[in-house]
VEXMIKE-973726 format. One record per residue (C-alpha): x, y negated, z negated; residue in one letter; residue number from 1. Coordinates in steps of 0.1 Angstrom, whole numbers, plus 5000, padded with zeros to 4 digits. Example, Ala and Ser with C-alpha at 12.3 -4.5 7.8 and 13.67 -1.06 7.14 Angstrom:
[[5123,5045,4922],"a",1]
[[5137,5011,4929],"s",2]
This chain:
[[6416,8600,3590],"m",1]
[[6446,8581,3594],"k",2]
[[6456,8552,3581],"l",3]
[[6480,8525,3588],"l",4]
[[6507,8514,3559],"l",5]
[[6521,8480,3566],"v",6]
[[6550,8456,3542],"s",7]
[[6573,8435,3537],"d",8]
[[6582,8434,3576],"r",9]
[[6561,8418,3601],"e",10]
[[6557,8447,3634],"s",11]
[[6563,8435,3668],"e",12]
[[6552,8467,3682],"y",13]
[[6511,8453,3660],"l",14]
[[6521,8414,3664],"w",15]
[[6542,8401,3695],"d",16]
[[6535,8428,3720],"y",17]
[[6503,8438,3708],"y",18]
[[6487,8458,3735],"q",19]
[[6448,8463,3730],"p",20]
[[6442,8499,3715],"g",21]
[[6469,8504,3694],"r",22]
[[6444,8501,3665],"l",23]
[[6423,8521,3679],"a",24]
[[6426,8556,3664],"d",25]
[[6428,8532,3625],"i",26]
[[6408,8540,3598],"d",27]
[[6421,8525,3575],"l",28]
[[6449,8498,3571],"i",29]
[[6470,8491,3530],"l",30]
[[6495,8460,3527],"s",31]
[[6522,8470,3502],"c",32]
[[6526,8425,3499],"g",33]
[[6553,8401,3513],"d",34]
[[6536,8394,3551],"l",35]
[[6522,8365,3571],"n",36]
[[6486,8363,3561],"a",37]
[[6475,8355,3597],"h",38]
[[6495,8389,3603],"y",39]
[[6469,8411,3582],"l",40]
[[6441,8388,3596],"s",41]
[[6454,8400,3631],"f",42]
[[6452,8431,3621],"l",43]
[[6418,8436,3605],"v",44]
[[6407,8418,3635],"t",45]
[[6422,8440,3662],"m",46]
[[6417,8473,3643],"g",47]
[[6382,8466,3624],"a",48]
[[6384,8486,3602],"v",49]
[[6389,8476,3562],"p",50]
[[6425,8464,3549],"l",51]
[[6430,8462,3516],"l",52]
[[6465,8442,3500],"y",53]
[[6481,8437,3471],"v",54]
[[6511,8409,3465],"h",55]
[[6542,8408,3468],"g",56]
[[6568,8393,3449],"n",57]
[[6572,8360,3483],"h",58]
[[6529,8357,3487],"d",59]
[[6529,8330,3468],"k",60]
[[6508,8310,3495],"n",61]
[[6478,8337,3494],"y",62]
[[6463,8310,3472],"i",63]
[[6463,8287,3495],"r",64]
[[6456,8306,3528],"t",65]
[[6446,8340,3521],"p",66]
[[6443,8373,3545],"p",67]
[[6412,8364,3562],"e",68]
[[6391,8396,3565],"g",69]
[[6409,8416,3542],"c",70]
[[6404,8423,3504],"e",71]
[[6424,8423,3472],"c",72]
[[6423,8451,3452],"i",73]
[[6447,8439,3424],"e",74]
[[6443,8455,3393],"d",75]
[[6412,8474,3409],"k",76]
[[6399,8503,3411],"l",77]
[[6381,8503,3448],"v",78]
[[6369,8534,3466],"t",79]
[[6366,8532,3505],"v",80]
[[6354,8563,3527],"k",81]
[[6357,8583,3500],"g",82]
[[6400,8574,3494],"l",83]
[[6395,8562,3454],"r",84]
[[6422,8534,3455],"i",85]
[[6444,8517,3428],"l",86]
[[6465,8482,3433],"g",87]
[[6488,8469,3413],"l",88]
[[6509,8447,3426],"g",89]
[[6541,8426,3424],"g",90]
[[6577,8437,3413],"c",91]
[[6604,8433,3382],"i",92]
[[6609,8398,3367],"q",93]
[[6643,8389,3375],"y",94]
[[6638,8350,3380],"n",95]
[[6605,8341,3366],"g",96]
[[6586,8335,3399],"g",97]
[[6553,8346,3411],"p",98]
[[6539,8377,3406],"h",99]
[[6570,8392,3389],"q",100]
[[6561,8413,3357],"y",101]
[[6580,8429,3327],"t",102]
[[6584,8464,3322],"e",103]
[[6555,8459,3294],"e",104]
[[6532,8432,3311],"q",105]
[[6532,8465,3340],"m",106]
[[6524,8487,3318],"a",107]
[[6497,8465,3299],"r",108]
[[6479,8460,3334],"r",109]
[[6485,8495,3340],"i",110]
[[6465,8507,3305],"r",111]
[[6434,8487,3314],"r",112]
[[6428,8505,3344],"l",113]
[[6425,8529,3323],"r",114]
[[6384,8524,3321],"f",115]
[[6381,8530,3358],"q",116]
[[6404,8554,3363],"l",117]
[[6383,8573,3338],"w",118]
[[6355,8562,3354],"k",119]
[[6359,8570,3393],"a",120]
[[6374,8602,3379],"g",121]
[[6410,8594,3389],"g",122]
[[6431,8578,3416],"v",123]
[[6443,8592,3448],"d",124]
[[6460,8563,3463],"i",125]
[[6482,8542,3438],"v",126]
[[6490,8510,3464],"l",127]
[[6525,8488,3446],"t",128]
[[6548,8463,3459],"h",129]
[[6576,8475,3435],"a",130]
[[6588,8519,3437],"p",131]
[[6585,8537,3406],"a",132]
[[6621,8537,3390],"q",133]
[[6640,8564,3404],"g",134]
[[6622,8568,3432],"y",135]
[[6631,8545,3461],"g",136]
[[6642,8519,3441],"d",137]
[[6676,8493,3443],"g",138]
[[6706,8492,3421],"e",139]
[[6700,8457,3418],"d",140]
[[6677,8441,3394],"r",141]
[[6652,8424,3420],"a",142]
[[6644,8457,3432],"h",143]
[[6644,8484,3401],"r",144]
[[6614,8504,3398],"g",145]
[[6589,8505,3369],"f",146]
[[6592,8530,3348],"a",147]
[[6551,8532,3334],"c",148]
[[6550,8535,3367],"m",149]
[[6559,8574,3365],"l",150]
[[6537,8576,3333],"d",151]
[[6507,8563,3357],"l",152]
[[6522,8594,3381],"i",153]
[[6528,8623,3358],"d",154]
[[6490,8617,3338],"q",155]
[[6473,8611,3368],"y",156]
[[6487,8628,3395],"h",157]
[[6476,8605,3429],"p",158]
[[6484,8618,3460],"h",159]
[[6505,8593,3470],"y",160]
[[6520,8559,3456],"l",161]
[[6530,8539,3488],"i",162]
[[6550,8507,3482],"h",163]
[[6571,8483,3494],"g",164]
[[6601,8460,3488],"h",165]
[[6627,8482,3494],"v",166]
[[6637,8472,3530],"h",167]
[[6654,8490,3558],"a",168]
[[6686,8467,3561],"s",169]
[[6691,8471,3524],"y",170]
[[6696,8507,3518],"v",171]
[[6720,8527,3548],"a",172]
[[6697,8561,3560],"d",173]
[[6668,8547,3541],"l",174]
[[6647,8579,3524],"v",175]
[[6610,8570,3536],"r",176]
[[6593,8593,3512],"e",177]
[[6603,8610,3475],"h",178]
[[6583,8640,3458],"t",179]
[[6575,8637,3420],"r",180]
[[6551,8667,3406],"g",181]
[[6520,8666,3431],"e",182]
[[6522,8632,3442],"t",183]
[[6542,8619,3473],"t",184]
[[6557,8585,3472],"i",185]
[[6567,8566,3504],"i",186]
[[6578,8534,3513],"n",187]
[[6561,8513,3541],"a",188]
[[6583,8490,3551],"y",189]
[[6573,8471,3583],"e",190]
[[6549,8500,3596],"r",191]
[[6543,8538,3587],"y",192]
[[6512,8558,3597],"l",193]
[[6495,8586,3574],"l",194]
[[6476,8613,3585],"e",195]
[[6450,8621,3551],"w",196]
[[6433,8653,3561],"p",197]
[[6395,8654,3570],"d",198]
[[6373,8674,3554],"g",199]
[[6364,8656,3526],"g",200]
[[6395,8665,3505],"t",201]
[[6398,8640,3486],"a",202]
[[6363,8643,3469],"q",203]
[[6366,8683,3463],"e",204]
[[6398,8674,3446],"k",205]
[[6384,8654,3424],"r",206]
[[6384,8660,3383],"k",207]
[[6374,8644,3359],"r",208]
[[6399,8632,3334],"i",209]
[[6402,8618,3299],"p",210]
[[6399,8583,3286],"l",211]
[[6431,8583,3268],"f",212]
């Protein structure tokens, strides 16, 4: 199964210069935010597959014009094509704008999801906008990652945490992948193709976890 990950910058290859068939082998599209709503609507139309998204800190226009045909999974755990996917958009609070959270506010959002995580028996993919602290985040205040996401990783051991927010233009030789324990952390800037092994991998690795 192939997952297309997108974030922060619209890909000219997939939009301006799109050619029929380029999304033919994609099974699921995940957006980490800060993308034009019309771009997401275009991808879901051309790909004819589910597109799930969370908000970036520049997605205030989604209130008036949300991406058509796409599903927002903010503060939800959904199961799509056998994958349990948790959505936590937004970034660290730095100027009081929309979709910005303090460390404690983000930690509270995660705590509120514990019942959904327990009911689902865990999570396969955590979809965020901001990175986890120390794993691909920036040094400036606006691009600092959340420490509470490290606790989420350590407790629930998702296969992947997928984020955006840190652009390739911000960091020389941007490292797209990091690892913490059993979790691979991926920066989805612009576009990234992720292959999920076939054969029910997600279901086979599910474990019932304690609620607290």
